[in-house]
TIMI-2910 file (N, C-alpha, C, CB; in pm, 1 decimal, decimal comma, always signed):
<rs>
+----------+----------+----------+----------+----------+----------+----------+----------+----------+----------+----------+----------+------+
!      n_x !      n_y !      n_z !     ca_x !     ca_y !     ca_z !      c_x !      c_y !      c_z !     cb_x !     cb_y !     cb_z ! resn !
+----------+----------+----------+----------+----------+----------+----------+----------+----------+----------+----------+----------+------+
!  -2276,6 !  +1738,1 !  +4542,2 !  -2235,2 !  +1638,3 !  +4448,4 !  -2271,7 !  +1683,3 !  +4304,4 !  -2300,3 !  +1502,5 !  +4483,4 !  Unk !
!  -2184,0 !  +1662,2 !  +4212,0 !  -2204,1 !  +1706,7 !  +4074,6 !  -2302,8 !  +1612,4 !  +4002,5 !  -2068,1 !  +1712,4 !  +3998,9 !  Unk !
!  -2390,5 !  +1666,3 !  +3921,2 !  -2474,8 !  +1590,4 !  +3830,6 !  -2419,8 !  +1603,3 !  +3689,4 !  -2621,7 !  +1638,6 !  +3837,5 !  Unk !
!  -2444,5 !  +1496,6 !  +3614,5 !  -2386,8 !  +1492,9 !  +3475,1 !  -2498,2 !  +1502,6 !  +3376,4 !  -2303,9 !  +1361,8 !  +3448,5 !  Unk !
!  -2479,8 !  +1569,2 !  +3266,9 !  -2567,3 !  +1575,8 !  +3154,8 !  -2519,9 !  +1468,5 !  +3054,8 !  -2568,7 !  +1719,6 !  +3092,2 !  Unk !
!  -2604,4 !  +1377,3 !  +3015,0 !  -2567,9 !  +1274,4 !  +2914,4 !  -2609,8 !  +1324,8 !  +2778,9 !  -2635,4 !  +1135,3 !  +2944,8 !  Unk !
!  -2525,4 !  +1333,4 !  +2686,1 !  -2560,1 !  +1376,9 !  +2547,1 !  -2529,6 !  +1260,6 !  +2457,8 !  -2479,4 !  +1507,4 !  +2500,7 !  Unk !
!  -2609,8 !  +1157,2 !  +2459,8 !  -2585,6 !  +1034,6 !  +2386,0 !  -2586,0 !  +1066,5 !  +2234,9 !  -2693,3 !   +926,3 !  +2421,5 !  Unk !
!  -2480,9 !  +1011,5 !  +2172,4 !  -2468,1 !  +1028,5 !  +2026,4 !  -2393,2 !  +1154,0 !  +1984,1 !  -2603,8 !  +1030,9 !  +1964,5 !  Unk !
!  -2382,6 !  +1252,7 !  +2082,9 !  -2310,7 !  +1375,8 !  +2047,9 !  -2180,6 !  +1372,4 !  +2124,1 !  -2394,1 !  +1505,9 !  +2081,7 !  Unk !
!  -2184,9 !  +1359,6 !  +2254,8 !  -2066,2 !  +1353,4 !  +2341,9 !  -2073,8 !  +1224,7 !  +2418,5 !  -2057,3 !  +1476,3 !  +2439,2 !  Unk !
!  -1967,5 !  +1145,9 !  +2410,6 !  -1972,8 !  +1008,2 !  +2459,0 !  -1956,5 !   +993,8 !  +2611,8 !  -1866,1 !   +928,4 !  +2390,4 !  Unk !
!  -1917,5 !  +1098,3 !  +2679,0 !  -1908,5 !  +1088,6 !  +2820,4 !  -1936,1 !  +1232,4 !  +2880,7 !  -1766,5 !  +1031,3 !  +2862,1 !  Unk !
!  -1919,5 !  +1240,8 !  +3008,1 !  -1964,3 !  +1361,2 !  +3079,7 !  -1866,5 !  +1476,9 !  +3056,6 !  -1978,0 !  +1332,2 !  +3231,5 !  Unk !
!  -1910,7 !  +1575,1 !  +2978,0 !  -1827,2 !  +1689,9 !  +2952,0 !  -1877,4 !  +1807,5 !  +3036,9 !  -1827,2 !  +1725,3 !  +2800,4 !  Unk !
!  -2009,6 !  +1820,1 !  +3047,3 !  -2068,6 !  +1926,1 !  +3121,4 !  -2121,9 !  +1873,3 !  +3254,0 !  -2178,0 !  +1992,1 !  +3040,7 !  Unk !
!  -2090,0 !  +1943,4 !  +3359,3 !  -2137,3 !  +1905,0 !  +3495,8 !  -2205,9 !  +2024,2 !  +3561,2 !  -2017,6 !  +1855,3 !  +3586,3 !  Unk !
!  -2311,6 !  +1991,4 !  +3638,0 !  -2370,2 !  +2089,4 !  +3726,0 !  -2305,8 !  +2074,8 !  +3860,1 !  -2522,4 !  +2074,1 !  +3735,2 !  Unk !
!  -2255,9 !  +2182,8 !  +3912,5 !  -2195,2 !  +2180,4 !  +4046,5 !  -2260,5 !  +2298,0 !  +4118,2 !  -2032,6 !  +2191,8 !  +4043,2 !  Unk !
!  -2350,9 !  +2266,0 !  +4207,0 !  -2427,9 !  +2372,8 !  +4266,4 !  -2517,0 !  +2432,3 !  +4162,7 !  -2338,4 !  +2478,5 !  +4327,4 !  Unk !
!  -2512,0 !  +2564,7 !  +4147,3 !  -2594,9 !  +2628,1 !  +4038,2 !  -2512,3 !  +2660,3 !  +3914,2 !  -2661,1 !  +2759,1 !  +4089,5 !  Unk !
!  -2388,1 !  +2618,0 !  +3910,3 !  -2300,6 !  +2652,8 !  +3800,2 !  -2286,8 !  +2529,1 !  +3704,9 !  -2159,6 !  +2699,8 !  +3855,0 !  Unk !
!  -2279,0 !  +2561,7 !  +3577,5 !  -2250,1 !  +2457,6 !  +3478,2 !  -2102,6 !  +2460,1 !  +3446,7 !  -2334,1 !  +2477,2 !  +3348,9 !  Unk !
!  -2037,2 !  +2346,8 !  +3465,2 !  -1894,3 !  +2342,1 !  +3452,6 !  -1858,2 !  +2261,2 !  +3324,7 !  -1830,3 !  +2279,3 !  +3580,9 !  Unk !
!  -1770,0 !  +2315,0 !  +3244,8 !  -1719,7 !  +2249,8 !  +3126,5 !  -1580,8 !  +2196,8 !  +3153,8 !  -1719,4 !  +2345,0 !  +3007,4 !  Unk !
!  -1556,0 !  +2069,0 !  +3136,2 !  -1422,7 !  +2009,0 !  +3159,8 !  -1362,5 !  +1967,9 !  +3025,2 !  -1432,3 !  +1884,3 !  +3256,7 !  Unk !
!  -1263,9 !  +2038,9 !  +2980,2 !  -1202,6 !  +2019,7 !  +2849,8 !  -1146,9 !  +1877,1 !  +2833,9 !  -1091,4 !  +2122,6 !  +2828,9 !  Unk !
!  -1090,1 !  +1819,8 !  +2941,2 !  -1026,0 !  +1691,7 !  +2937,6 !  -1121,2 !  +1583,3 !  +2883,4 !   -976,3 !  +1655,2 !  +3076,3 !  Unk !
!  -1247,6 !  +1589,2 !  +2914,1 !  -1342,5 !  +1487,2 !  +2868,6 !  -1353,6 !  +1482,8 !  +2718,4 !  -1478,6 !  +1511,8 !  +2928,2 !  Unk !
!  -1313,9 !  +1585,8 !  +2649,3 !  -1317,9 !  +1585,6 !  +2501,9 !  -1221,0 !  +1482,3 !  +2445,0 !  -1283,9 !  +1725,8 !  +2446,4 !  Unk !
!  -1121,8 !  +1441,0 !  +2526,1 !  -1028,4 !  +1336,2 !  +2483,1 !  -1107,2 !  +1203,4 !  +2469,9 !   -907,5 !  +1321,7 !  +2586,3 !  Unk !
!  -1197,0 !  +1180,3 !  +2564,7 !  -1282,7 !  +1061,4 !  +2564,3 !  -1370,4 !  +1065,1 !  +2442,2 !  -1368,5 !  +1052,5 !  +2692,6 !  Unk !
!  -1426,9 !  +1178,0 !  +2416,7 !  -1514,2 !  +1191,6 !  +2299,4 !  -1438,0 !  +1170,1 !  +2172,8 !  -1580,3 !  +1327,5 !  +2296,3 !  Unk !
!  -1317,8 !  +1228,1 !  +2159,9 !  -1236,1 !  +1212,2 !  +2042,1 !  -1207,0 !  +1062,6 !  +2023,3 !  -1104,4 !  +1295,2 !  +2053,8 !  Unk !
!  -1161,1 !   +992,8 !  +2123,0 !  -1123,8 !   +849,0 !  +2116,9 !  -1244,2 !   +768,9 !  +2067,9 !  -1075,7 !   +795,7 !  +2258,3 !  Unk !
!  -1357,3 !   +786,9 !  +2131,2 !  -1481,1 !   +712,2 !  +2093,5 !  -1522,8 !   +741,0 !  +1948,5 !  -1598,1 !   +749,7 !  +2189,4 !  Unk !
!  -1525,1 !   +868,1 !  +1913,7 !  -1570,2 !   +909,9 !  +1781,1 !  -1467,8 !   +863,8 !  +1673,4 !  -1589,3 !  +1066,1 !  +1776,8 !  Unk !
!  -1340,7 !   +867,0 !  +1700,5 !  -1241,4 !   +818,2 !  +1604,1 !  -1261,4 !   +673,5 !  +1578,9 !  -1100,1 !   +842,9 !  +1652,5 !  Unk !
!  -1277,8 !   +590,9 !  +1683,9 !  -1297,4 !   +448,1 !  +1664,3 !  -1423,9 !   +418,2 !  +1591,1 !  -1297,6 !   +377,0 !  +1794,6 !  Unk !
!  -1529,3 !   +493,3 !  +1624,5 !  -1660,3 !   +478,2 !  +1557,1 !  -1648,6 !   +505,0 !  +1406,3 !  -1765,0 !   +574,8 !  +1619,7 !  Unk !
!  -1554,7 !   +590,9 !  +1368,5 !  -1536,4 !   +629,3 !  +1225,0 !  -1427,5 !   +549,4 !  +1162,1 !  -1503,9 !   +778,8 !  +1210,4 !  Unk !
!  -1379,3 !   +442,9 !  +1221,5 !  -1288,7 !   +350,6 !  +1157,1 !  -1138,9 !   +376,0 !  +1178,3 !  -1316,5 !   +351,9 !  +1015,0 !  Unk !
!  -1103,2 !   +469,1 !  +1262,3 !   -958,0 !   +486,3 !  +1293,1 !   -913,5 !   +373,4 !  +1380,7 !   -928,6 !   +623,3 !  +1363,4 !  Unk !
!   -803,4 !   +311,7 !  +1348,3 !   -762,6 !   +195,5 !  +1433,7 !   -715,5 !   +246,5 !  +1566,4 !   -649,7 !   +110,0 !  +1366,4 !  Unk !
!   -726,1 !   +150,1 !  +1664,1 !   -705,4 !   +190,2 !  +1802,2 !   -557,5 !   +225,7 !  +1833,0 !   -752,3 !    +78,3 !  +1894,3 !  Unk !
!   -469,4 !   +165,1 !  +1755,9 !   -322,5 !   +192,8 !  +1777,9 !   -295,0 !   +339,3 !  +1737,5 !   -228,6 !    +91,3 !  +1691,2 !  Unk !
!   -359,4 !   +386,9 !  +1630,6 !   -341,0 !   +523,5 !  +1589,9 !   -399,5 !   +622,3 !  +1687,7 !   -400,2 !   +544,3 !  +1456,8 !  Unk !
!   -522,9 !   +592,7 !  +1739,8 !   -587,7 !   +675,7 !  +1833,6 !   -500,7 !   +683,6 !  +1962,5 !   -729,6 !   +622,4 !  +1862,2 !  Unk !
!   -457,1 !   +569,4 !  +2006,1 !   -372,6 !   +563,1 !  +2125,2 !   -248,6 !   +649,8 !  +2109,2 !   -332,1 !   +418,6 !  +2154,2 !  Unk !
!   -184,4 !   +641,5 !  +1994,4 !    -65,9 !   +721,2 !  +1966,5 !    -95,7 !   +870,7 !  +1965,7 !     -6,5 !   +680,3 !  +1834,0 !  Unk !
!   -206,7 !   +909,0 !  +1906,7 !   -246,5 !  +1051,4 !  +1899,0 !   -276,0 !  +1108,2 !  +2034,1 !   -367,9 !  +1069,0 !  +1810,2 !  Unk !
!   -325,3 !  +1022,9 !  +2126,1 !   -352,4 !  +1069,0 !  +2266,2 !   -230,3 !  +1061,4 !  +2350,7 !   -462,8 !   +986,4 !  +2331,6 !  Unk !
!   -123,2 !  +1003,9 !  +2303,7 !     -0,1 !   +997,7 !  +2380,6 !     +1,5 !   +884,3 !  +2483,1 !    +21,8 !  +1128,3 !  +2450,0 !  Unk !
!    -80,7 !   +778,2 !  +2462,3 !    -92,5 !   +669,0 !  +2557,7 !    +16,0 !   +564,9 !  +2534,6 !   -230,4 !   +604,4 !  +2548,2 !  Unk !
!    +51,2 !   +489,1 !  +2634,7 !   +155,4 !   +389,8 !  +2627,3 !   +104,6 !   +262,0 !  +2562,3 !   +210,0 !   +360,9 !  +2765,3 !  Unk !
!    -24,0 !   +237,6 !  +2564,2 !    -74,9 !   +115,9 !  +2502,5 !   -216,6 !   +135,0 !  +2450,2 !    -71,1 !     +1,1 !  +2601,7 !  Unk !
!   -251,0 !    +58,5 !  +2349,2 !   -383,9 !    +63,6 !  +2295,4 !   -487,1 !    +10,0 !  +2393,8 !   -389,7 !    -13,1 !  +2166,9 !  Unk !
!   -447,8 !    -83,5 !  +2479,3 !   -532,9 !   -136,2 !  +2581,9 !   -576,1 !    -29,9 !  +2684,5 !   -462,9 !   -248,8 !  +2650,6 !  Unk !
!   -483,6 !    +56,5 !  +2719,5 !   -518,5 !   +168,9 !  +2810,6 !   -614,2 !   +259,5 !  +2746,6 !   -396,6 !   +247,5 !  +2852,6 !  Unk !
!   -598,4 !   +290,3 !  +2618,2 !   -696,1 !   +376,2 !  +2547,9 !   -833,0 !   +311,4 !  +2543,8 !   -649,1 !   +406,2 !  +2404,7 !  Unk !
!   -840,2 !   +183,5 !  +2513,6 !   -968,2 !   +122,0 !  +2506,1 !  -1035,2 !   +111,3 !  +2643,9 !   -954,9 !    -12,9 !  +2443,3 !  Unk !
!   -960,4 !    +76,0 !  +2745,1 !  -1018,8 !    +62,8 !  +2882,4 !  -1057,3 !   +194,4 !  +2945,6 !   -920,9 !     -6,6 !  +2973,9 !  Unk !
!   -982,7 !   +303,0 !  +2912,2 !  -1002,1 !   +428,8 !  +2986,0 !  -1072,9 !   +532,8 !  +2905,0 !   -870,6 !   +483,6 !  +3031,7 !  Unk !
!  -1047,3 !   +540,1 !  +2776,3 !  -1087,9 !   +657,2 !  +2701,7 !  -1202,7 !   +632,1 !  +2605,5 !   -972,3 !   +710,2 !  +2627,1 !  Unk !
!  -1234,6 !   +506,3 !  +2575,8 !  -1340,5 !   +483,2 !  +2481,7 !  -1464,1 !   +430,5 !  +2551,4 !  -1295,5 !   +387,9 !  +2374,7 !  Unk !
!  -1579,8 !   +459,7 !  +2493,3 !  -1701,3 !   +426,0 !  +2554,0 !  -1800,1 !   +367,3 !  +2450,0 !  -1758,1 !   +547,0 !  +2622,6 !  Unk !
!  -1883,1 !   +279,0 !  +2486,4 !  -1976,8 !   +212,9 !  +2400,9 !  -2095,7 !   +305,9 !  +2376,4 !  -2021,4 !    +79,1 !  +2462,2 !  Unk !
!  -2133,6 !   +326,5 !  +2252,0 !  -2248,1 !   +409,9 !  +2217,3 !  -2365,1 !   +319,8 !  +2168,1 !  -2207,8 !   +515,3 !  +2107,2 !  Unk !
!  -2481,5 !   +374,6 !  +2166,5 !  -2597,7 !   +307,7 !  +2107,5 !  -2575,8 !   +275,1 !  +1965,5 !  -2719,7 !   +391,1 !  +2120,1 !  Unk !
!  -2506,8 !   +360,6 !  +1892,5 !  -2480,3 !   +335,0 !  +1751,4 !  -2385,1 !   +216,1 !  +1735,0 !  -2421,3 !   +460,6 !  +1684,3 !  Unk !
!  -2284,6 !   +206,0 !  +1825,7 !  -2192,5 !    +90,7 !  +1819,0 !  -2265,3 !    -37,7 !  +1850,2 !  -2074,8 !   +108,5 !  +1916,2 !  Unk !
!  -2358,4 !    -37,2 !  +1951,3 !  -2431,6 !   -155,8 !  +1985,9 !  -2525,7 !   -197,5 !  +1871,2 !  -2510,0 !   -132,7 !  +2114,9 !  Unk !
!  -2590,1 !   -104,1 !  +1803,8 !  -2675,8 !   -133,5 !  +1689,9 !  -2595,1 !   -191,4 !  +1575,4 !  -2749,2 !     -8,2 !  +1644,4 !  Unk !
!  -2473,7 !   -133,1 !  +1548,5 !  -2387,4 !   -187,9 !  +1437,0 !  -2347,4 !   -332,8 !  +1469,4 !  -2255,7 !    -98,5 !  +1416,3 !  Unk !
!  -2314,1 !   -363,5 !  +1594,3 !  -2274,7 !   -497,1 !  +1632,1 !  -2393,2 !   -591,8 !  +1619,2 !  -2219,2 !   -498,7 !  +1774,5 !  Unk !
!  -2508,8 !   -551,3 !  +1659,3 !  -2630,7 !   -634,3 !  +1649,1 !  -2659,6 !   -659,4 !  +1501,4 !  -2754,4 !   -564,7 !  +1719,4 !  Unk !
!  -2646,4 !   -558,8 !  +1413,0 !  -2674,0 !   -579,2 !  +1272,8 !  -2575,0 !   -677,0 !  +1210,4 !  -2670,7 !   -447,1 !  +1199,4 !  Unk !
!  -2445,2 !   -667,8 !  +1251,4 !  -2346,6 !   -760,9 !  +1197,9 !  -2377,8 !   -899,8 !  +1239,5 !  -2207,8 !   -724,4 !  +1241,9 !  Unk !
!  -2409,2 !   -924,9 !  +1365,1 !  -2441,0 !  -1052,9 !  +1411,8 !  -2571,9 !  -1108,0 !  +1350,3 !  -2449,3 !  -1048,8 !  +1559,0 !  Unk !
!  -2670,9 !  -1017,9 !  +1325,9 !  -2790,0 !  -1060,1 !  +1258,7 !  -2760,3 !  -1106,6 !  +1115,2 !  -2890,7 !   -947,6 !  +1258,6 !  Unk !
!  -2674,7 !  -1034,5 !  +1044,6 !  -2638,5 !  -1071,9 !   +912,5 !  -2562,9 !  -1206,4 !   +910,0 !  -2555,9 !   -962,7 !   +850,7 !  Unk !
!  -2476,1 !  -1226,2 !  +1005,7 !  -2403,7 !  -1348,4 !  +1018,5 !  -2495,6 !  -1466,8 !  +1036,5 !  -2308,9 !  -1339,4 !  +1131,5 !  Unk !
!  -2591,9 !  -1448,2 !  +1129,8 !  -2684,3 !  -1562,3 !  +1161,0 !  -2778,2 !  -1587,0 !  +1040,5 !  -2770,6 !  -1531,8 !  +1292,9 !  Unk !
!  -2817,3 !  -1484,6 !   +970,4 !  -2902,9 !  -1509,1 !   +851,8 !  -2829,2 !  -1591,6 !   +751,5 !  -2948,8 !  -1377,3 !   +787,0 !  Unk !
!  -2700,7 !  -1567,4 !   +732,9 !  -2623,6 !  -1644,9 !   +635,4 !  -2582,0 !  -1782,9 !   +685,3 !  -2501,4 !  -1568,2 !   +596,2 !  Unk !
!  -2564,1 !  -1798,1 !   +817,0 !  -2513,9 !  -1920,4 !   +873,1 !  -2624,5 !  -2025,2 !   +896,3 !  -2443,4 !  -1890,3 !  +1002,0 !  Unk !
!  -2747,8 !  -1980,4 !   +926,6 !  -2855,1 !  -2075,0 !   +947,6 !  -2929,1 !  -2106,7 !   +818,1 !  -2951,3 !  -2021,6 !  +1050,4 !  Unk !
!  -2962,6 !  -2234,0 !   +802,7 !  -3034,2 !  -2268,8 !   +679,0 !  -3175,4 !  -2214,6 !   +688,6 !  -3035,7 !  -2423,6 !   +654,8 !  Unk !
!  -3225,5 !  -2176,5 !   +575,6 !  -3362,7 !  -2122,9 !   +567,1 !  -3403,0 !  -2098,9 !   +422,5 !  -3374,8 !  -1991,9 !   +646,9 !  Unk !
!  -3519,7 !  -2058,9 !   +402,5 !  -3568,0 !  -2035,4 !   +266,2 !  -3493,8 !  -1917,5 !   +200,1 !  -3720,2 !  -2008,3 !   +268,0 !  Unk !
!  -3458,6 !  -1820,1 !   +274,5 !  -3391,3 !  -1704,6 !   +214,3 !  -3243,3 !  -1715,3 !   +195,2 !  -3416,4 !  -1588,8 !   +294,2 !  Unk !
!  -3181,6 !  -1825,3 !   +243,1 !  -3039,3 !  -1842,0 !   +235,2 !  -3004,8 !  -1880,5 !    +87,2 !  -2989,8 !  -1951,6 !   +339,3 !  Unk !
!  -2915,3 !  -1805,8 !    +22,0 !  -2878,6 !  -1841,0 !   -113,9 !  -2798,0 !  -1966,3 !   -122,1 !  -2803,9 !  -1731,2 !   -176,5 !  Unk !
!  -2806,5 !  -2036,8 !   -231,6 !  -2728,2 !  -2159,4 !   -252,8 !  -2580,5 !  -2115,5 !   -274,4 !  -2784,4 !  -2244,5 !   -378,7 !  Unk !
!  -2487,5 !  -2194,4 !   -216,7 !  -2346,6 !  -2157,0 !   -237,4 !  -2305,5 !  -2191,0 !   -382,6 !  -2253,1 !  -2231,7 !   -133,8 !  Unk !
!  -2217,4 !  -2109,1 !   -437,3 !  -2171,7 !  -2127,5 !   -574,6 !  -2071,3 !  -2242,9 !   -574,1 !  -2107,7 !  -1995,0 !   -632,9 !  Unk !
!  -2075,0 !  -2321,7 !   -679,9 !  -1976,5 !  -2425,5 !   -695,8 !  -1835,5 !  -2365,4 !   -714,1 !  -2013,5 !  -2514,4 !   -814,7 !  Unk !
!  -1735,1 !  -2438,3 !   -669,7 !  -1594,5 !  -2384,6 !   -685,7 !  -1561,5 !  -2357,8 !   -832,6 !  -1488,9 !  -2485,8 !   -626,9 !  Unk !
!  -1492,6 !  -2257,6 !   -859,8 !  -1451,3 !  -2221,0 !   -996,8 !  -1315,0 !  -2283,5 !  -1019,0 !  -1446,8 !  -2063,1 !  -1018,4 !  Unk !
!  -1292,9 !  -2315,8 !  -1143,1 !  -1161,6 !  -2372,2 !  -1178,3 !  -1171,9 !  -2521,9 !  -1205,2 !  -1059,5 !  -2346,0 !  -1065,9 !  Unk !
!  -1060,2 !  -2584,8 !  -1228,9 !  -1052,6 !  -2721,7 !  -1264,6 !  -1009,8 !  -2806,4 !  -1143,9 !   -957,5 !  -2739,5 !  -1380,6 !  Unk !
!  -1079,4 !  -2913,0 !  -1117,6 !  -1040,2 !  -3004,9 !  -1008,5 !   -936,9 !  -3102,0 !  -1059,1 !  -1162,5 !  -3081,9 !   -952,4 !  Unk !
!   -826,2 !  -3110,2 !   -997,7 !   -718,8 !  -3200,1 !  -1033,3 !   -698,0 !  -3302,2 !   -928,4 !   -592,7 !  -3126,0 !  -1057,2 !  Unk !
!   -702,6 !  -3428,2 !   -953,1 !   -679,6 !  -3533,2 !   -848,3 !   -534,5 !  -3561,7 !   -844,5 !   -760,1 !  -3665,5 !   -875,8 !  Unk !
!   -484,2 !  -3584,1 !   -722,0 !   -343,8 !  -3616,1 !   -703,0 !   -333,5 !  -3756,0 !   -644,2 !   -274,1 !  -3511,7 !   -611,4 !  Unk !
!   -229,9 !  -3825,8 !   -686,4 !   -202,7 !  -3961,6 !   -622,7 !    -72,9 !  -3946,5 !   -548,6 !   -193,3 !  -4083,2 !   -731,7 !  Unk !
!    -73,6 !  -4013,9 !   -434,0 !    +50,4 !  -4015,9 !   -351,9 !   +150,3 !  -4104,8 !   -415,8 !    +23,7 !  -4063,0 !   -207,7 !  Unk !
!   +271,5 !  -4061,1 !   -423,1 !   +377,3 !  -4136,5 !   -483,0 !   +477,8 !  -4173,3 !   -369,4 !   +445,9 !  -4054,3 !   -599,7 !  Unk !
!   +516,6 !  -4303,1 !   -363,9 !   +617,1 !  -4339,6 !   -272,2 !   +578,0 !  -4384,9 !   -141,5 !   +699,0 !  -4238,4 !   -255,9 !  Unk !
+----------+----------+----------+----------+----------+----------+----------+----------+----------+----------+----------+----------+------+
</rs>
């Protein structure tokens, strides 16, 4: 049975395998690494899917992309920032009053 070397943060899935005493490199897995790295760097999924020749972005997301620790940390930071702004507290800044002129309307008819 093959064992896999995990290279978190460098290669997003199993590229190198031990099979017996030999180390096997599988070029195909670099497609997974490319998809994950491209999304991590802001390339939209439709473009990544097209570059890989896939029929749908959903297939690319389900099959070729993988969650990294960096992605999980970024998501946690975003949610933390959202919660800091959403929950009242001493550090929450006061909202600015609306700018511009307020005009009242009356219904006619």
